C-alpha positions in Angstrom: -6.8 -7.0 -4.8 -3.4 -5.7 -4.4 -2.5 -2.0 -3.8 -1.2 -1.7 -7.3 -4.5 -2.9 -8.8 -6.5 -0.2 -6.6 -7.6 2.8 -8.8 -6.5 6.1 -7.8 -8.7 7.8 -5.1 -9.8 4.4 -3.9 -9.9 3.6 -0.1 -9.1 0.2 1.3 -8.0 -1.6 4.3 -4.8 -3.6 4.4 -5.7 -7.2 4.9 -2.6 -9.0 4.2 1.3 -8.3 3.4 2.8 -11.0 1.4 6.3 -10.4 2.3 9.0 -11.7 4.4 10.1 -10.3 8.0 12.1 -7.5 6.3 9.5 -6.2 4.1 6.9 -6.4 6.9 9.2 -4.5 9.2 9.7 -1.8 7.0 6.4 -1.3 5.9 5.3 -1.3 9.8 8.1 1.4 10.4 6.3 3.4 7.6 2.9 2.9 9.5 1.5 0.4 7.2 0.3 -2.7 8.8 -2.8 -5.2 8.6 -5.8 -3.2 9.5 -4.6 0.1 8.5 -6.9 2.2 6.2 -5.3 3.6 3.0 -6.0 5.8 0.2 -4.1 5.5 -3.1 -3.1 8.8 -4.0 -1.2 8.5 -7.4 0.6 6.1 -9.4 3.0 6.1 -12.4 2.4 4.3 -15.3 4.7 1.4 -16.2 5.7 0.3 -12.9 6.9 3.7 -11.0 6.3 4.6 -7.6 2.9 4.4 -6.0 1.8 7.0 -3.2 -0.5 6.0 -0.5 -2.0 7.9 2.3 -2.3 6.4 5.7 -3.7 9.0 8.1 -2.1 12.2 7.6 0.9 10.7 6.1 1.7 10.1 2.4 4.1 7.3 1.6 5.8 6.2 -1.8 6.1 2.6 -2.6 7.8 0.8 -5.3 5.3 -1.4 -7.5 7.0 -4.6 -6.4 6.2 -3.8 -2.7 2.7 -2.6 -3.6 2.1 -6.1 -5.2 2.6 -7.8 -1.8 -0.1 -5.6 -0.1 -3.6 -7.0 -0.3 -6.3 -4.6 0.3 -10.0 -5.0 1.3 -12.8 -2.8 1.0 -13.3 -0.5 4.3 
């Protein structure tokens, strides 16, 4: 499932990032890479930002980027 499809409060591990080098580099600089455990903290209806927690850091992502992050169960 994608990060966007996760329910608020769900935990998952990033399995695949379906993006180009620019997207992958940007996410990696934020601490989001394959194998990292995340928690979906909040989302805005209608395509607004999605807040995820990785470790002790909370990160806001746009819904288009969230659609490129494939998450599996921990």
